[in-house]
C-alpha positions in Angstrom: -1.8 -20.2 12.0 -4.7 -17.9 11.1 -5.2 -17.1 7.5 -3.8 -13.8 6.0 -7.3 -12.3 5.1 -8.7 -13.4 8.5 -6.2 -11.0 10.4 -6.5 -8.3 7.8 -10.4 -8.1 8.4 -9.5 -8.7 12.2 -7.2 -5.4 11.8 -9.7 -3.5 10.1 -13.0 -4.4 11.9 -12.2 -5.1 14.8 -11.8 -1.7 17.2 -10.3 -2.8 20.0 -7.5 -5.3 18.3 -6.8 -2.6 15.3 -6.1 0.2 17.7 -2.5 0.0 17.0 0.1 0.3 14.6 0.3 -2.3 12.1 2.8 -2.9 9.1 2.9 -5.5 6.3 6.0 -7.3 5.0 5.4 -8.3 1.4 7.7 -9.9 -1.3 9.2 -7.6 -3.7 9.9 -9.5 -6.8 12.0 -6.9 -7.8 14.4 -5.9 -5.2 13.9 -9.4 -3.7 13.5 -8.5 -0.6 10.5 -7.9 2.4 9.3 -4.4 2.2 7.8 -3.0 5.3 4.9 -0.6 4.8 2.4 0.8 7.5 -1.3 -0.8 7.1 -2.8 2.6 7.1 -1.1 2.8 3.6 -2.9 0.0 2.5 -6.5 -0.2 0.9 -8.5 -3.0 0.2 -10.5 -2.5 -3.4 -14.5 -3.3 -2.8 -14.8 -6.7 -4.4 -11.3 -7.8 -4.1 -10.5 -10.9 -1.9 -7.0 -11.2 -3.2 -4.8 -8.3 -3.4 -4.1 -5.2 -1.3 -3.5 -2.0 -2.8 0.2 -0.9 -0.8 1.9 2.5 -1.1 5.7 2.1 -1.4 8.2 3.7 0.7 8.9 5.6 -2.7 5.2 6.8 -2.9 4.1 4.5 -5.7 0.9 2.2 -5.4 1.2 -1.4 -5.9 -1.5 -4.3 -6.1 0.1 -6.8 -3.6 -1.2 -10.6 -4.0 -1.9 -11.6 -0.7 0.3 -14.7 -1.0 3.4 -12.4 -1.3 2.3 -10.6 2.1 5.1 -12.5 4.3 4.7 -10.8 7.8 2.7 -8.8 10.0 3.7 -6.3 12.9 1.7 -5.1 15.6 3.3 -2.0 17.5 6.7 -3.3 16.3 6.1 -7.1 17.2 5.8 -9.9 14.9 2.4 -11.4 15.0 2.1 -13.2 11.9 4.5 -14.7 9.5 3.9 -17.0 6.8 5.8 -20.2 6.9 8.8 -20.4 4.7 
């Protein structure tokens, strides 16, 4: 399985692969569920290698550690999932 960091880099920097609608699914510890957010609503702070900032459905921005990213969808198809 490809590490999540490598997949995120490919989505961001490979124009052919990244030319799709991606969603990240991260584990929300408060809601105790997977929250799906559009990849375009994610930001990668400069110099940060362990977190991604995501805009939650309510509009708030959260720093999500990469170990809490559980799944990635490309055009609605699951392309990556963290082993349980």
